C-alpha positions as CSV (number, residue, x, y, z in Angstrom):
1,X,115.5,50.4,124.8
2,X,113.1,48.5,127.1
3,X,110.8,50.4,129.5
4,X,110.7,47.8,132.3
5,X,112.1,49.6,135.3
6,X,108.6,50.7,136.5
7,X,105.5,52.7,135.9
8,X,105.0,56.4,136.5
9,X,101.9,58.6,136.6
10,X,102.0,62.2,135.5
11,X,99.4,64.5,137.1
12,X,98.5,68.1,136.4
13,X,98.6,70.5,139.4
14,X,95.3,72.3,139.8
15,X,93.9,74.7,142.4
16,X,91.2,73.1,144.7
17,X,90.4,76.4,146.5
18,X,87.2,78.2,146.1
19,X,87.3,81.5,144.1
20,X,88.8,84.3,146.2
21,X,90.4,81.9,148.7
22,X,94.1,81.1,149.3
23,X,95.3,78.7,146.5
24,X,95.3,75.0,147.4
25,X,97.3,73.1,144.8
26,X,96.4,69.4,144.4
27,X,97.0,66.7,141.9
28,X,93.8,65.9,140.1
29,X,92.2,64.3,137.1
30,X,93.2,61.2,135.3
31,X,97.0,60.9,135.1
32,X,99.0,59.9,132.1
33,X,100.5,56.5,132.8
34,X,103.9,55.5,131.3
35,X,106.3,52.6,131.6
36,X,109.9,53.9,132.1
37,X,113.5,53.0,132.2
38,X,116.2,54.7,134.3
39,X,118.8,56.7,132.7
40,X,122.2,57.8,133.9
41,X,122.4,60.8,136.1
42,X,125.6,62.3,135.1
43,X,128.0,64.2,137.4
44,X,127.7,67.4,135.2
45,X,123.9,67.3,135.3
46,X,123.8,66.7,139.0
47,X,126.3,69.5,139.9
48,X,124.7,72.0,137.5
49,X,121.4,71.4,139.2
50,X,122.9,71.9,142.6
51,X,124.1,75.4,141.5
52,X,120.4,76.2,140.7
53,X,119.4,74.9,144.2
54,X,117.9,71.7,142.7
55,X,118.6,68.2,143.9
56,X,118.1,65.9,140.9
57,X,117.3,62.3,142.0
58,X,116.5,60.5,138.8
59,X,116.6,60.6,135.1
60,X,114.0,58.4,133.4
61,X,113.0,57.8,129.8
62,X,109.4,57.1,128.6
63,X,108.4,56.0,125.1
64,X,107.2,58.5,122.4
65,X,107.5,62.3,122.5
66,X,105.4,63.9,125.2
67,X,105.0,67.5,126.2
68,X,105.0,68.5,129.9
69,X,104.7,71.9,131.5
70,X,107.5,71.5,134.1
71,X,105.6,74.1,136.3
72,X,102.3,72.3,136.1
73,X,103.0,68.6,136.1
74,X,104.2,66.2,138.8
75,X,105.5,62.6,138.4
76,X,104.4,59.9,140.9
77,X,106.2,56.6,141.0
78,X,104.6,53.2,142.0
79,X,105.5,53.8,145.7
80,X,103.6,57.1,145.6
81,X,106.8,59.2,145.9
82,X,106.3,62.5,144.1
83,X,108.8,64.3,141.8
84,X,108.9,67.7,140.2
85,X,109.7,67.4,136.5
86,X,112.7,69.8,136.1
87,X,113.3,69.1,132.5
88,X,111.6,67.2,129.7
89,X,113.8,66.4,126.6
90,X,112.5,64.9,123.4
91,X,115.1,62.7,121.9
92,X,115.7,59.4,120.3
93,X,117.2,56.2,121.8
94,X,120.1,54.1,120.4
95,X,117.6,52.4,118.0
96,X,116.2,55.6,116.6
97,X,112.9,55.4,118.5
98,X,111.3,58.6,119.9
99,X,111.6,58.9,123.7
100,X,111.1,61.6,126.3
101,X,113.8,61.9,128.9
102,X,112.5,63.4,132.3
103,X,114.8,64.9,134.9
104,X,113.2,64.4,138.3
105,X,113.6,66.2,141.7
106,X,111.9,64.8,144.8
107,X,109.2,67.0,146.3
108,X,109.6,67.8,150.0
109,X,105.9,68.7,150.7
110,X,103.8,66.3,148.7
111,X,100.5,67.2,147.0
112,X,97.2,65.6,147.8
113,X,95.8,63.5,145.0
114,X,92.2,64.2,144.3
115,X,90.2,61.9,142.0
């Protein structure tokens, strides 16, 4: 499998608000950067997500096995579009190499990115 469809950055969501103030989630810190390849978004996966009020837009694969907290990480593509990671699956490709398959849902209200 080649990972030549693009690059993606994975940020951790953090709270930028002062103690005792209303939470202000932002994307901060140095992101994990990965090359990726698009996978097939199957009909079953798509309609199962719709039942859970999720609109899955992409399925991508990145090399190696990575762990992501789907509630605390956001994927950002090269065009700065942001995606919620709905599922991270550790698996192997057709050549037996370790990959992580990410199921992505576009975020409506995007987070600010803080260096």
